[in-house]
Every structure is written in C-alpha cells, then in structure tokens.
N, C-alpha and C positions, 0 to 999 in steps of 0.2 A: 218858746223854744220846742222844736219838734225833731225827733230822729225816728226814722223808719228803716228797718233793715230787712231786706228780702232774702230768704234762704230757699234752698230746694235743689233738686238734682239738675245737672247740666241739661239744657234744652227745655227747662220748665217755663222760661220766659222772663227770668229775673231782670235782665238788662233791658229788654224791650218794654216791659211793664214799668220798671223803675224810671226809665227815661221819661216816659209819658206822664207818670204820676208826678214826677218832679216838675215837669212843664205845666201840668194842670193846677198844681198847688203853689207854685212859686218857690218850692224847696229845691236846693241844689242837688244834682244827681252825681253820685260817685259809683263807678263800678270798681270793686276792690282789685280785680285782676288788672284793669287798665291803670289803676293808681300804682300798683306794684311795678308794672312794666314801665310807666313813666318815671318813677323814682329811680329805678335800677337801669333804665335805658336798655332794656332787653326784653325778650318775650318770656312768658311763663314756661313754655316748653324748653327753652334754652336754660332757664334757671333750674328747672327740674333736672335737666341733663347734666349741667355743670356742677351743681351743688348737691344733688340728691334730694329725695323727698323730705327727709328729716330737716335738713337745713332750710329748704324752701318753706316748710310749714312753720318754722320758727320765724322766718322773715315775714311770712304772711300774717302771723299773729301780731308782730310788732306794728305792721301797717294797719291791721284791723283796730288795734288799740289807738292808733293815731287818728284814723278817720272816725272812729267811734266817739271821739271827743268833739268833733265838729258839730255845729248847731244848725238847725233848720235844713236837714239833709235827708235824702233817700239814698240808701246804700244797697247795692246788690253784691252778694258775696260769691265766691267760687263755690261749686257744689260740695267740695270737701271741707270748706272752712269750719262749719259748725262741729265737725267730728274730731277735732284735735284740741288738746290742752283744755283750758277752761273757756274756750271761745263762746260756746253757747250760753253759759252763765253770764259772761261779760256782756254779750249782746243783749240778753234779757234785762240786765241791770241798766244798760245805756239807752235802750230804744224800745219802740213797739216792733217786735219781731213777727214776721209773717212768713209762714211756710207755704210756698206755692206748690201745692200737691197735685201732681199729675200721674195718671196711670201709666204703666210701662209702655203701653201701645201708643199713647199720646206722645210720650218722651221720644219713642223710637221714630215716629213720624216727624217730629220737630227736628231731631238730630239728623235724620236722613236728608232733610232740606238743606242743611248747612254742613254736611259731613266733612268736607275738605278742611275745615277750620279746626277740627278737634283730633289731635294726635291719638288720644286714647281709643278712638273708635274707627280710625282709618283702616280700610281693608276688611272690615267686618261685614258679613252678609246680613240681611235683615233679621234672619233667625238667630245668628250669633249675637247681633246687637241687642235683641230683646232679652236673650239669656243673660248677657253682660249687665244690662240695666236691672233686671230682677235680682241678680246676685248682689250688685252694689246697693240697691235700695234696701235690701234685707239688712245690710250692715248699717246704713246711714239713717234709716227711718227712726230709730230710737232717739237720735240727736235732733232730727228735724221736728219730731213730735213735741219737743220741748218749747217750740215757739209759742208766743202768746196768742197768735191767731193762725188759723189755717184757711187758705183760700183754695178751693178745688179749681183746677185749671183744665179746661177743655182744649180741643185742638184750636190753635190760634192761627188760622189760615187767611184771615182777612183783617183789614184795618178796623172794620166794624166790630169784629170779635175781640180784638185787642182793646178797643175803646170801652166796650161793654165790661170787660174784665177789670179795667182800671176804675171804671165808675163803681163797680161792685166793691172794689177794695177801698175806694174813697168813702163809701157809705159805712163799710165795716169799721174804718178808723175815724169816723166822724170828721172828715176833712172837707 
C-alpha cells in the first residue's frame, strides 16, 4: 500500500507531475481541487465566493481526510492545503509527502503560461505577480518545509523536463 501526497505553491507542477507519476507507477491519481469540485459539483472559485475561505478550508480538510485514506494513490493538493488546521501533520502520518519547491521566478513563469485559470493572479503584471508569490511563499514555506521529502523544481517547459522530474521523484521515493 502506497500513498504519495504532493504539496507546493500554485504553479509548481503538482498536478502535471502527479498525473504522470501515477501513470508511471500504476498508482491512482487524485487532484484534491478536482475531487472537491466533483463532489460539490461546482468550482473552487465559486466555493470560495459563496462560502468564504473559512468554510472552504473546512470542506477542503474533510475531503483531504477522505482521499488521505485511499490506498495506492498519488494526491496533489491545493497550494494552501498544508497551511490550515492539522493538514500537514495528517498528510505526514498518512503518506510520503513531497514538497515541490520552485523559486519565485520559476513559479511566475509557470503561472504566466496558464494565467487565465487562476483567479488569485488574474490582472497582475509580471512584477506584481512575483511580489505576490514572494509574500505568499514567506507565509507558506514553514508548512511546506514539514514535508518528508523536498524536490527542487526547475522550469517545466518541455515534456522531457517533466519526465526527467518525475523520474527523479521516482528514484527519491524508491518507486
């Protein structure tokens, strides 16, 4: 029985790497945000808007505890998930946790590629975005740093770079 949970800032590559890691290892892949959206039949931004952040974070925690019991899975979390309640301690008890650690400049480039999908960063200039990332990371890093493993993430601009990163992760976790 194997559980792997990927954490890190938005744009670090959790979903992309998690999906391929699952495919390569035969483990089932779950993106926690997608799981929440599927269960509640709405989007994360709508849940945030309708319920507020506190209620959303409680709902997210319940869903984390649900998927955290599944066996033979790779789970990618939302960027904020590790920073609330006992989520990080729970994940460390349940799984091999991996912090996909990317520098602010890498995160900015990744986020600029898919900017329209992320309400938190819409309308931000590149300079505003990098300032926003640095501020957020300063708050979140102490939570992310509690992961059992840390994998440095470079710019993931090609399929080859993504595959190379997944292979490094597989070696790290002896998969």
